[in-house]
VEXDREN-2710 file (C-alpha; in Angstrom, 1 decimal):
% VEXDREN-2710
k/r/px/py/pz
1/MET/28.6/1.6/-2.6
2/SER/25.6/3.6/-1.3
3/ARG/22.2/2.0/-1.2
4/PRO/19.0/3.2/-2.9
5/ILE/17.2/3.7/0.5
6/ASP/18.3/4.2/4.0
7/TRP/16.4/2.7/7.0
8/LYS/16.8/3.8/10.5
9/ILE/14.9/2.7/13.6
10/LEU/14.3/5.6/16.0
11/ALA/12.3/3.9/18.7
12/THR/10.6/0.6/19.7
13/ASP/7.8/-0.3/22.0
14/GLY/7.4/-4.0/22.3
15/GLU/7.4/-5.2/18.6
16/ALA/6.2/-1.8/17.4
17/ARG/8.9/0.2/15.6
18/SER/9.1/3.9/14.6
19/GLY/11.7/4.8/12.0
20/LEU/12.8/6.7/8.9
21/ILE/13.0/5.5/5.4
22/THR/15.1/7.9/3.3
23/THR/14.7/7.6/-0.5
24/ARG/16.2/9.7/-3.3
25/ARG/13.0/12.0/-3.1
26/SER/11.8/12.1/0.5
27/VAL/12.2/11.1/4.1
28/ILE/9.3/8.9/5.2
29/GLU/8.4/8.5/8.9
30/THR/7.2/5.0/9.8
31/PRO/4.9/3.4/10.5
32/VAL/3.4/4.8/7.4
33/PHE/0.2/4.5/5.5
34/MET/0.7/4.9/1.7
35/PRO/-2.3/6.3/-0.2
36/VAL/-3.0/4.3/-3.4
37/GLY/-2.9/6.2/-6.7
38/THR/-3.9/3.4/-9.0
39/GLN/-3.9/5.2/-12.3
40/GLY/-1.2/7.7/-11.3
41/ALA/-3.8/9.8/-9.5
42/MET/-5.6/9.6/-6.2
43/LYS/-9.3/9.1/-6.9
44/GLY/-11.1/12.3/-5.9
45/VAL/-8.2/13.8/-4.0
46/ARG/-5.7/16.2/-5.5
47/PHE/-1.9/16.0/-5.0
48/GLU/-1.9/19.5/-3.6
49/TRP/-4.0/18.3/-0.7
50/LEU/-1.7/15.3/-0.1
51/GLU/1.3/17.5/-0.1
52/GLN/0.2/20.6/1.7
53/GLU/-2.5/19.4/4.1
54/PHE/-1.5/15.8/4.8
55/ASP/2.2/16.0/4.1
56/ALA/2.1/12.5/2.5
57/ARG/5.7/11.5/1.6
58/ILE/5.0/8.4/-0.4
59/ILE/2.1/7.1/-2.5
60/LEU/1.5/4.0/-4.7
61/GLY/1.2/3.6/-8.4
62/ASN/-0.3/0.5/-10.0
63/THR/1.9/-1.3/-12.6
64/TYR/-0.9/-3.4/-14.0
65/HIS/-3.2/-0.5/-14.7
66/LEU/-0.4/1.9/-16.0
67/PHE/1.0/-0.9/-18.2
68/LEU/-2.4/-1.3/-19.9
69/ARG/-3.2/2.4/-20.0
70/PRO/-1.5/4.7/-21.1
71/GLY/1.4/2.2/-21.4
72/ALA/5.0/2.2/-20.1
73/GLU/6.3/3.7/-23.4
74/VAL/4.0/6.7/-23.2
75/ILE/4.9/7.4/-19.5
76/SER/8.6/6.9/-20.2
77/ALA/8.4/9.3/-23.2
78/LEU/6.8/11.9/-21.0
79/GLY/9.6/11.7/-18.4
80/GLY/8.5/8.9/-16.1
81/LEU/5.6/8.7/-13.6
82/HIS/6.9/11.5/-11.4
83/LYS/7.0/14.1/-14.2
84/PHE/3.9/12.6/-15.9
85/SER/1.7/12.8/-12.8
86/THR/3.5/15.9/-11.2
87/TRP/4.0/13.9/-8.0
88/ASP/7.6/14.6/-7.0
89/ARG/7.8/12.8/-3.7
90/SER/8.4/9.0/-3.3
91/LEU/6.5/6.4/-5.3
92/LEU/6.1/2.7/-4.6
93/THR/4.9/0.6/-7.6
94/ASP/3.4/-2.9/-7.1
95/SER/4.4/-5.5/-9.6
96/GLY/1.1/-6.1/-11.3
97/GLY/0.9/-9.7/-10.2
98/PHE/-2.0/-9.3/-7.8
99/GLN/-4.2/-7.5/-10.4
100/VAL/-3.5/-10.1/-13.0
101/PHE/-4.8/-12.8/-10.8
102/SER/-7.7/-10.9/-9.3
103/LEU/-9.0/-8.9/-12.3
104/SER/-8.4/-11.2/-15.3
105/GLU/-10.6/-14.2/-15.6
106/LEU/-9.0/-15.4/-18.8
107/ARG/-5.3/-16.0/-18.0
108/LYS/-2.7/-18.7/-18.7
109/LEU/0.0/-19.2/-16.1
110/THR/3.3/-20.6/-17.2
111/GLU/6.9/-20.7/-15.9
112/ASP/7.7/-17.7/-18.1
113/GLY/4.9/-15.5/-16.8
114/VAL/1.2/-14.8/-17.2
115/GLU/-0.8/-14.3/-20.5
116/PHE/-4.1/-12.6/-19.8
117/ARG/-6.9/-10.6/-21.4
118/SER/-7.0/-6.9/-20.6
119/HIS/-10.0/-6.0/-18.5
120/ILE/-10.2/-2.8/-20.5
121/ASP/-10.5/-4.0/-24.1
122/GLY/-10.0/-7.8/-24.0
123/SER/-6.6/-7.5/-25.8
124/LYS/-4.1/-10.3/-25.2
125/GLN/-1.3/-9.2/-22.8
126/PHE/1.7/-10.7/-21.1
127/LEU/3.4/-10.0/-17.8
128/SER/6.5/-11.7/-16.4
129/PRO/9.2/-10.8/-13.9
130/GLU/11.3/-9.2/-16.7
131/VAL/8.4/-7.3/-18.2
132/SER/7.3/-6.1/-14.7
133/MET/10.8/-4.8/-14.0
134/ASP/10.9/-3.1/-17.4
135/VAL/7.6/-1.3/-16.7
136/GLN/8.6/-0.3/-13.2
137/ALA/12.0/1.1/-14.5
138/ALA/10.0/3.1/-17.1
139/LEU/7.7/4.4/-14.3
140/GLY/10.8/5.4/-12.2
141/SER/9.4/4.6/-8.8
142/GLU/11.6/4.7/-5.7
143/ILE/10.5/1.3/-4.5
144/VAL/9.9/-1.6/-6.9
145/MET/8.1/-4.8/-6.0
146/VAL/9.1/-8.2/-7.4
147/PHE/6.6/-10.0/-9.6
148/ASP/4.8/-12.7/-7.6
149/GLU/1.8/-15.0/-7.7
150/CYS/-0.7/-14.3/-4.9
151/PRO/-2.7/-17.4/-4.0
152/PRO/-6.2/-17.1/-2.3
153/GLY/-6.1/-16.8/1.4
154/ASP/-7.9/-20.1/1.9
155/ALA/-5.6/-22.0/-0.6
156/GLY/-4.7/-25.5/0.5
157/ILE/-1.2/-26.5/1.3
158/ASP/-0.4/-28.1/-2.0
159/ALA/-1.6/-25.2/-4.1
160/THR/0.2/-22.8/-1.8
161/ARG/3.5/-24.6/-2.0
162/LYS/3.3/-24.7/-5.8
163/SER/2.6/-20.9/-5.8
164/LEU/5.4/-20.3/-3.3
165/GLU/7.9/-22.2/-5.5
166/LEU/6.9/-20.2/-8.5
167/THR/7.1/-16.9/-6.5
168/ALA/10.6/-17.8/-5.3
169/ARG/11.8/-18.4/-8.9
170/TRP/10.2/-15.3/-10.1
171/ALA/11.8/-13.3/-7.3
172/LYS/15.2/-14.4/-8.4
173/ARG/14.5/-13.5/-12.0
174/SER/13.1/-10.1/-10.8
175/ARG/16.3/-9.4/-8.9
176/GLU/18.6/-10.4/-11.8
177/HIS/16.7/-8.3/-14.4
178/PHE/16.2/-5.4/-12.0
179/ASP/20.0/-5.2/-11.4
180/LYS/20.7/-5.3/-15.2
181/LEU/18.2/-2.4/-15.7
182/GLN/19.9/-0.4/-13.0
183/GLU/23.3/-1.0/-14.5
184/LYS/22.3/0.3/-17.9
185/GLY/20.4/3.3/-16.6
186/ALA/16.9/2.3/-17.5
187/ASP/15.4/3.9/-14.4
188/SER/13.5/7.0/-15.6
189/GLY/13.3/8.4/-12.0
190/PHE/17.1/8.4/-11.4
191/VAL/18.2/11.4/-9.3
192/HIS/21.8/12.5/-9.9
193/SER/21.8/14.8/-6.8
194/SER/20.7/12.2/-4.3
195/ASP/22.9/11.5/-1.3
196/LEU/21.9/7.9/-1.8
197/SER/22.7/5.8/-5.0
198/GLY/20.0/7.8/-6.8
199/GLY/18.5/4.5/-8.1
200/GLN/15.5/2.3/-7.3
201/ALA/15.1/0.0/-4.4
202/LEU/13.7/-3.6/-4.8
203/PHE/11.5/-5.3/-2.2
204/GLY/10.9/-9.0/-2.0
205/ILE/7.5/-10.5/-1.2
206/ILE/6.8/-13.3/1.4
207/GLN/3.9/-15.6/0.4
208/GLY/2.5/-18.8/2.0
209/ALA/-1.1/-18.0/2.7
210/GLY/-2.1/-19.1/6.2
211/HIS/0.5/-21.9/6.4
212/LEU/3.2/-20.8/8.9
213/ASP/5.7/-23.4/7.8
214/LEU/5.4/-22.2/4.2
215/ARG/5.7/-18.6/5.4
216/GLN/8.9/-19.5/7.1
217/GLU/10.3/-21.2/4.0
218/SER/9.2/-18.2/1.8
219/LEU/10.9/-15.8/4.1
220/GLU/14.2/-17.8/4.1
221/ARG/14.3/-18.1/0.4
222/THR/13.5/-14.4/-0.1
223/ILE/16.2/-13.3/2.3
224/GLU/18.7/-15.6/0.5
225/ILE/18.1/-13.6/-2.7
226/GLY/18.6/-10.3/-0.9
227/PHE/16.4/-7.2/-1.1
228/ASP/16.2/-3.7/0.2
229/GLY/13.0/-4.4/2.0
230/TYR/10.6/-7.2/2.6
231/ALA/6.8/-7.3/2.1
232/ILE/4.2/-9.7/3.4
233/GLY/1.8/-10.6/0.6
234/GLY/-1.3/-12.8/0.3
235/LEU/-3.1/-11.5/3.4
236/SER/-6.5/-9.8/3.6
237/VAL/-7.6/-11.8/0.5
238/GLY/-10.5/-13.6/2.0
239/GLU/-9.1/-15.3/5.0
240/GLU/-10.3/-14.8/8.6
241/LYS/-8.8/-11.9/10.5
242/SER/-7.4/-14.3/13.1
243/VAL/-5.4/-16.0/10.3
244/MET/-3.8/-12.7/9.2
245/TYR/-3.0/-11.7/12.8
246/ASN/-1.5/-15.2/13.5
247/VAL/0.7/-15.0/10.4
248/LEU/1.9/-11.5/11.3
249/GLU/2.6/-12.5/14.9
250/TYR/4.6/-15.5/13.7
251/ILE/6.5/-14.1/10.7
252/THR/7.1/-10.4/11.3
253/PRO/9.6/-10.8/14.2
254/LYS/11.6/-13.2/12.0
255/MET/12.0/-10.7/9.2
256/PRO/15.3/-8.7/9.0
257/VAL/15.5/-6.0/11.6
258/ASP/17.6/-3.8/9.3
259/ARG/15.1/-3.6/6.5
260/PRO/11.6/-2.0/6.3
261/ARG/8.6/-4.4/6.6
262/TYR/5.6/-3.8/4.4
263/LEU/2.2/-5.4/4.7
264/MET/0.6/-5.3/1.3
265/GLY/-3.1/-4.2/0.7
266/VAL/-4.1/-3.8/4.4
267/GLY/-6.4/-2.5/5.5
268/THR/-8.9/-1.1/8.1
269/PRO/-7.7/1.2/10.9
270/GLU/-7.9/-1.7/13.3
271/ASP/-5.8/-3.8/11.0
272/LEU/-3.1/-1.1/10.9
273/ILE/-2.9/-0.8/14.6
274/GLU/-2.8/-4.6/15.2
275/ALA/-0.1/-5.0/12.5
276/VAL/2.1/-2.2/14.0
277/ASP/1.8/-4.0/17.3
278/ARG/3.3/-7.0/15.5
279/GLY/6.2/-5.1/14.0
280/VAL/5.0/-3.9/10.5
281/ASP/6.3/-0.5/9.2
282/MET/4.5/0.1/5.9
283/PHE/0.9/-0.2/4.7
284/ASP/-1.3/0.6/1.7
285/CYS/-5.0/0.1/0.9
286/VAL/-7.7/1.5/-1.4
287/MET/-10.2/1.5/1.4
288/PRO/-10.1/5.3/2.3
289/THR/-11.0/6.4/-1.2
290/ARG/-13.1/3.3/-2.2
291/ASN/-15.3/3.7/0.9
292/GLY/-15.4/7.5/0.4
293/ARG/-17.0/7.0/-3.1
294/THR/-19.9/5.0/-1.6
295/GLY/-20.6/7.2/1.4
296/GLY/-18.4/5.4/4.0
297/ALA/-16.4/7.5/6.4
298/PHE/-13.7/6.2/8.9
299/THR/-13.8/8.0/12.2
300/SER/-12.2/7.8/15.6
301/ARG/-15.4/6.3/16.8
302/GLY/-15.9/3.7/14.1
303/LYS/-17.3/3.6/10.6
304/LEU/-20.1/6.0/9.5
305/ASN/-22.4/5.7/6.5
306/ILE/-23.3/9.2/5.4
307/ARG/-26.4/7.8/3.5
308/ASN/-28.0/7.0/6.9
309/ALA/-31.2/9.1/7.4
310/LYS/-30.1/9.9/11.0
311/TYR/-27.6/12.4/9.5
312/LEU/-30.2/14.4/7.7
313/LYS/-30.2/17.3/10.2
314/ASP/-26.8/16.5/11.8
315/ASP/-24.7/19.7/12.0
316/SER/-21.7/18.0/13.5
317/PRO/-18.5/17.2/11.4
318/ILE/-17.8/13.7/10.1
319/ASP/-15.4/13.3/13.1
320/ALA/-15.2/15.8/15.9
321/ASP/-11.7/14.7/16.6
322/CYS/-10.5/15.3/13.1
323/GLY/-8.8/18.5/12.1
324/CYS/-8.9/18.1/8.3
325/SER/-10.3/20.9/6.2
326/VAL/-13.5/19.0/5.5
327/CYS/-14.3/18.4/9.1
328/ARG/-13.4/22.0/10.0
329/ARG/-15.9/23.4/7.5
330/CYS/-18.7/20.9/6.5
331/SER/-21.4/19.1/8.5
332/ARG/-22.6/15.6/8.1
333/GLY/-26.0/16.9/7.1
334/TYR/-24.5/18.9/4.2
335/ILE/-22.3/16.1/3.0
336/ARG/-25.3/13.7/3.1
337/HIS/-27.3/16.2/1.1
338/LEU/-24.5/16.3/-1.5
339/TYR/-24.3/12.5/-1.7
340/GLN/-28.1/12.1/-2.0
341/ALA/-28.1/14.8/-4.7
342/GLY/-25.5/13.0/-6.7
343/GLU/-22.9/15.7/-6.3
344/MET/-19.4/14.5/-7.0
345/ASN/-18.1/16.7/-4.1
346/ALA/-19.5/14.3/-1.6
347/ALA/-17.2/11.5/-2.6
348/THR/-14.3/13.9/-2.8
349/MET/-15.0/15.3/0.7
350/ILE/-15.4/11.9/2.4
351/SER/-12.3/10.5/0.6
352/HIS/-10.3/13.6/1.7
353/HIS/-11.4/13.1/5.3
354/ASN/-10.7/9.3/5.2
355/LEU/-7.1/9.8/4.0
356/ALA/-6.6/12.6/6.6
357/PHE/-7.9/10.2/9.3
358/TYR/-5.6/7.4/8.2
359/LEU/-2.5/9.6/7.9
360/ASP/-3.2/11.3/11.2
361/THR/-3.7/7.9/12.9
362/MET/-0.3/6.8/11.8
363/LYS/1.2/10.1/13.1
364/ARG/-0.3/9.4/16.5
365/VAL/1.0/5.8/16.3
366/ARG/4.5/7.1/15.7
367/GLN/4.2/9.5/18.6
368/SER/3.0/6.8/21.0
369/ILE/5.9/4.5/20.0
370/LYS/8.4/7.2/20.6
371/SER/6.9/8.1/24.0
372/GLY/6.7/4.4/25.1
373/SER/2.9/4.6/25.3
374/PHE/1.8/2.5/22.3
375/ALA/0.1/-0.2/24.3
376/ARG/-2.1/2.4/26.0
377/PHE/-2.8/4.2/22.7
378/ARG/-3.7/0.9/21.0
379/GLY/-6.2/0.0/23.7
380/GLU/-7.9/3.4/23.8
381/PHE/-8.0/3.7/20.0
382/LEU/-9.5/0.2/19.4
383/SER/-12.1/0.8/22.2
384/LYS/-13.2/4.1/20.7
385/LEU/-13.5/2.5/17.2
386/ARG/-16.3/0.2/18.5
387/GLU/-18.5/3.1/19.7
388/ASN/-20.3/3.6/16.4
389/GLU/-20.5/0.9/13.7
390/ASP/-22.7/2.1/10.9
391/GLN/-22.8/-0.3/8.0
392/VAL/-20.6/1.2/5.3
393/GLY/-21.5/0.2/1.7
END
């Protein structure tokens, strides 16, 4: 029986890996950064730009937000998230678990799932492994994430173990319900003409905060259930950078070689490079567009805050090393003027550049792994990042 995705390693350089993930809708070169389309759209950046200029092969949709608005029934009635949003390449949807625990102050956690108040209108809502799988089947994403609980990065060992146990039980329930949904054809994104199974893939999530022994246990229990890929959750949630890097250095090499490895919600350009060095294949983060909306640009020489008065008469591009359409056409001084004048184009332009920078960085990472020069690339890239460190708000 064919699988929903195919994973192939093309080259390695130390722990760093370059490969291909083939889904029913696109071939994704890894390591890959996946732009985040929370509401089924990229904030300030059109899909045409993602497709034609950036050649992005996969983006994220957010189960929690789409569940609350417009609702899974609406999206399903309109043909699933691909048809609804007009994005016809690959989609990964998160489970909604992280948002429940981070956005909803009024929530009740039980073995069954989580009852919470919507951050939109205060209405009472409920998410569980089964509901999350139902919603993601209705969305029709290529990659589905199990429903998990994400403890704080500084959680103590007792709280982390309790969360790990619940996550493991929820992972098994997610797997069982997901399989039933696939069997009965509930996947709105099913592709009949695909060379693969045409169905959705399901990824498990490894938790354990900064406790290496619990990370090991979570990994073993997740592998025992069996998934198409494995994600590392619960990092970049308030812990020190050194904790995240230590966890990655310990757990990533122990993860299955024949499955993609996904680090959830991370992060800065530096984080991506360091995680690739430790064997991670997939990343997502809201930082490129979130920073773009507040005047923060990521460049090859560090972070830049366009609000800074020193850019008032600066006729250079955001990043002289960037070939995106914004950097080819517009100066820092012009974009700063737009930002100070309250023009929405400023946020769009900076977000556009930021995504271009992230995706181009990953392209260069892949090239360096294939040529066996990743260590040199990593050193030079990180050194240049420290040249300019404006405070980005």
